[in-house]
Phi, psi and omega in degrees: 000135182275143177272158179285337183216132178218154170214160186255131177241094186070238178264003184255132178263121183258124181255176182298323180297320179293317180297316179297320179297316177299319179297318179296317179297322178295318179297316179297318179297316179295317179297319179296320180292315182293323184281349181243010181292317186233070179287140183228156177293326174255093188291148173275193185295316182293313180297323178297318179295317179296316179297325178294319178296312180297318181296322179295314178295318180299320179296319178296320180292317183294333177290331182265317183227073185297330183274346184232016185301318183293330181289319187260357180304311182301318182291309183294319179297316178297319180297313180298312182297318179298315182296320180298311181293318181297321180288330183269345185294340177295345177285343179281125181304133178092351179245158176232150178297125178297339180284359172272359178259124183298329179294325179288312180294328176294319178297319178295318179295320178295322177299317177295318180304309181289327179294322178302312182287326178297310181292324178297317180290321178296326183282317189248347189088150188295321183293311181293324180295315182292338180294335183290344175286345179260007181257137000275355181213140177301339180298334183276359182306311179301324180290323176297317181294315178299320179298320180300316183283322182291323180288330175293316177297319180296321178302313183294313185288323182298310181294316179300312183296317181292318181288322177296314180294325179296314180292322179293319179295317179296319180295317180295318180295320179293326177293323182280313186264357184065223179255028178284336183227052182287323184294312177300321179294319179298315180295320178299317180298314182296313182296313181294322179297317179293321180296315181294323176296318180295316182297313181298312180296321180292320176297318177299319178297317179296319179296317179296314180298320179297320180291324184277339182252356186302317182291326179293319179294320179295323180294321180293326180289000000 
């Protein structure tokens, strides 16, 4: 997919999606720094809001991976926050959601792919972790490998397809109806953006939990 704006940095071509992604990461970093500069025992409004967001994410993680929640909280929380902002940034005039770009969603899916194996190996050790691909039978090894790649591909395409179709649908409706129905379209965009961020983050959480708990489940069986 072509970007609306590109420039070349040496041999690398930088597009609007990359610039927007860098901007989102910078905003998240600044917000995290500003909101944690002066933490207090009696929190103010900003600290209360930040603690509420972290507590909500932590609760969702603990329901899926109670024994490993503290380990994966930073990754899943960062992923969720990035996706929410990235999906909603398309509401700003002149900008588009970077998640409507297949290269961005593919990068996120690849990040989840490597994170699953990283956390799995850290939890069980490389030898024990790789053994679960031979369970319950070595015959299933090719299917396990295919499953790893297909679910990564599905992550990338699902988010890309939904965000692209959402922006195209909103654009078409606005072209037909003008600005007679901006509020319903805006609300639809916000709800769908939040839902897609939740689905992607939850699938990543499930994959991580499965990798970190696989050996424990096999031992119980």
